[in-house]
C-alpha positions in Angstrom: 0.0 0.0 0.0 1.0 3.6 -0.5 0.3 5.8 2.5 0.4 9.6 2.3 -0.1 12.5 4.6 -1.6 15.7 3.2 -3.5 18.9 3.9 -6.7 20.0 2.2 -9.2 22.7 3.2 -6.8 23.6 6.1 -7.1 20.0 7.5 -4.2 17.6 7.9 -5.1 14.0 7.1 -3.6 10.6 6.2 -4.7 8.5 3.3 -4.0 5.7 0.9 -3.0 6.5 -2.7 -4.7 4.4 -5.4 -3.8 5.5 -8.9 -4.3 9.3 -8.8 -6.9 9.3 -5.9 -6.2 9.6 -2.2 -8.6 7.7 0.0 -8.6 9.3 3.5 -8.1 7.1 6.5 -8.5 7.6 10.3 -6.7 5.9 13.2 -3.2 4.6 14.1 -1.1 3.9 11.0 0.8 1.2 12.8 -2.2 -0.5 14.5 -5.8 0.0 13.5 -7.2 2.4 11.0 -10.2 2.7 8.7 -11.3 4.5 5.5 -13.4 7.6 6.2 -15.1 7.5 2.8 -13.6 10.8 1.8 -11.6 10.9 -1.5 -9.4 13.6 -3.1 -7.6 13.9 -6.4 -3.9 13.6 -5.6 -3.1 16.9 -7.5 -5.6 18.9 -5.4 -3.9 18.4 -2.0 -0.7 19.7 -0.4 1.5 16.7 0.2 3.3 16.6 3.5 6.1 14.3 4.9 4.2 11.0 5.0 4.6 10.7 8.8 5.6 12.6 11.9 8.6 10.4 13.0 9.0 9.1 16.5 12.8 9.6 16.1 15.2 9.7 13.2 18.4 7.7 13.1 21.0 8.0 10.3 24.1 6.1 9.4 27.2 7.7 7.9 29.4 6.8 5.0 27.5 3.6 4.1 28.1 3.2 0.4 31.0 2.1 -1.8 31.5 2.7 -5.5 31.4 -1.0 -6.5 30.6 -4.3 -4.9 34.2 -5.4 -4.8 35.0 -2.5 -2.4 32.7 -3.7 0.3 34.6 -4.8 3.4 34.7 -8.5 4.2 33.6 -7.8 7.8 31.2 -5.1 9.1 32.4 -2.3 11.4 32.4 -3.2 15.1 30.7 0.1 15.8 29.0 1.7 12.8 28.7 5.5 12.7 25.1 6.4 13.6 23.6 9.7 14.5 20.3 11.2 15.5 18.4 14.0 13.6 15.7 16.0 15.3 12.1 15.5 14.2 11.9 19.3 13.9 14.1 19.0 10.9 11.4 17.2 8.9 9.8 18.8 5.8 7.8 17.4 3.0 7.8 17.4 -0.8 8.3 20.8 -2.5 9.1 22.5 0.8 12.2 24.7 0.8 15.5 23.6 2.3 16.8 26.6 4.2 20.6 27.2 4.1 21.4 28.4 7.7 23.1 31.6 8.7 25.7 33.1 6.4 26.6 29.8 4.8 26.5 29.7 1.1 26.1 25.9 0.6 24.9 22.7 2.1 25.0 19.1 1.0 22.2 16.9 -0.3 22.2 13.2 0.5 19.5 11.0 -1.2 18.6 7.9 0.9 16.3 5.0 1.4 14.4 5.6 4.6 13.1 2.6 6.6 10.0 3.1 8.8 9.7 0.8 11.8 6.2 -0.6 12.3 6.4 -2.4 15.7 8.6 -2.4 18.8 11.9 -4.1 18.1 14.5 -5.2 20.7 17.3 -7.7 20.2 15.9 -9.0 16.9 17.7 -11.3 14.5 18.7 -10.2 11.0 16.4 -12.9 9.5 13.4 -11.3 11.3 14.1 -7.6 10.6 11.6 -7.2 7.8 8.8 -8.4 10.1 9.3 -5.2 12.0 9.4 -2.8 9.0 6.2 -1.0 8.2 7.4 0.5 4.9 9.9 2.7 3.1 10.1 6.3 2.0 12.8 8.6 0.6 14.9 10.8 2.8 17.2 13.6 2.0 19.8 13.8 4.8 20.8 17.5 4.2 24.1 18.4 5.9 26.0 21.5 6.7 29.6 20.1 7.2 30.8 23.6 8.2 29.1 22.9 11.6 30.8 19.5 12.2 32.9 19.5 15.4 36.6 19.0 15.0 36.4 16.0 17.3 34.0 14.4 14.8 30.6 15.2 16.2 28.0 15.7 13.5 24.9 16.6 15.3 24.7 20.4 14.7 25.5 20.0 11.0 22.7 17.5 10.6 20.0 19.2 12.8 18.9 22.5 11.3 15.2 23.0 10.5 14.3 21.7 7.0 17.3 19.4 6.9 15.3 16.2 6.6 12.9 16.2 3.7 10.8 12.9 3.6 8.4 11.7 1.1 6.5 11.6 -1.1 4.8 8.5 0.4 5.3 5.3 2.4 5.4 2.2 0.3 4.8 -1.0 2.2 5.5 -3.4 -0.6 9.2 -2.9 -1.5 12.2 -5.1 -1.5 15.0 -3.0 0.0 17.6 -5.3 -1.6 16.6 -4.4 -5.2 16.1 -0.7 -5.3 18.4 2.1 -6.6 18.8 5.4 -4.8 19.0 8.3 -7.2 19.4 12.1 -7.1 19.3 14.7 -9.8 20.5 18.3 -9.2 18.7 20.7 -11.6 17.9 17.7 -13.8 21.5 16.4 -13.9 22.1 12.9 -12.4 24.4 13.0 -9.3 23.6 9.8 -7.5 22.5 6.4 -8.8 23.5 3.4 -6.8 21.9 0.0 -5.9 21.4 -0.8 -2.2 23.8 -3.8 -2.7 26.6 -1.2 -2.5 25.7 -0.6 1.2 28.6 -1.4 3.6 26.1 -2.2 6.4 23.0 -3.7 4.7 19.5 -2.9 5.9 18.9 -6.1 7.9 22.2 -5.9 9.7 21.7 -2.2 10.4 18.3 -2.6 12.0 19.3 -5.7 14.0 22.4 -3.9 15.3 20.3 -0.9 16.4 17.8 -3.1 18.1 20.6 -4.5 20.3 21.5 -0.9 21.3 18.0 0.6 21.8 14.4 -0.4 21.6 13.1 0.7 18.2 9.5 2.0 18.2 6.7 2.3 15.6 7.3 5.5 13.6 11.1 5.4 14.0 12.8 6.4 10.7 16.2 5.0 9.8 18.1 6.8 7.1 20.2 4.0 5.5 23.0 6.1 4.0 23.7 8.0 0.8 25.4 6.8 -2.4 28.5 8.4 -3.7 27.9 11.7 -5.7 26.4 14.0 -3.0 27.8 17.5 -3.2 27.6 21.0 -1.8 25.0 23.3 -3.4 23.7 26.8 -2.9 20.4 28.6 -3.0 18.3 28.4 -6.2 19.3 24.8 -6.9 16.6 22.1 -7.0 17.3 18.5 -5.8 15.1 15.6 -6.8 15.6 12.3 -5.0 14.1 9.2 -6.5 13.5 5.6 -5.7 11.5 3.5 -8.1 8.4 2.2 -6.4 8.3 5.1 -4.0 8.5 8.2 -6.3 10.3 11.5 -6.3 11.1 13.9 -3.5 11.7 17.3 -4.9 12.9 20.4 -2.9 14.5 23.8 -3.6 17.4 25.2 -1.6 16.9 28.8 -0.4 18.8 31.3 1.7 17.7 31.9 5.2 16.4 35.4 4.4 14.5 34.3 1.3 
């Protein structure tokens, strides 16, 4: 199923996208919900980030250029970081470049959405705990990275986590390609087989550290090709089966 979140007539709702029609739903996305009977043409609503995350966890430097470059063993302690939920925006929302900075970095990623509580789970069971998938853009201002290696500030500004356009529940994370186009020019295009820490291992590892909850969003890393860009540029992240997530970079005073 394809779940969306949207506003129409000043009301925020959730729905299921079928062809070009949104069927509104009511209830808990991760438990029980029902159709309300209301329907809307998809082009007549304002699309939002498809959920309000419980928390956002990202992984750093998780792609290689080719399969042969993948390490034989996984890192003992992968590089994970948190992003605040206040950084989330949706499709077509502006990405605001903070302060006097002239550029920030786009990072197109497959985002995994946890659907039920997960603690100490096996890799073979991971997908049983996944609700679905969306696209994330892990926008970064490396100018704010701490010299000791801390990334939090450079990842945390408002608008730095575009998500969308929808949640796809029927997707094989092993067979998708993560793409990005800057002003129409391809910059990223990699299969998830190029991940250093694959999705199942990533989520199983996190579940041994913390209890994952419904609504947690895990950003699974960005392919090679991300770069610094300035105001006026348009980034379009795409994963076949989910869609396209398009946003424009703007200066803080715009």
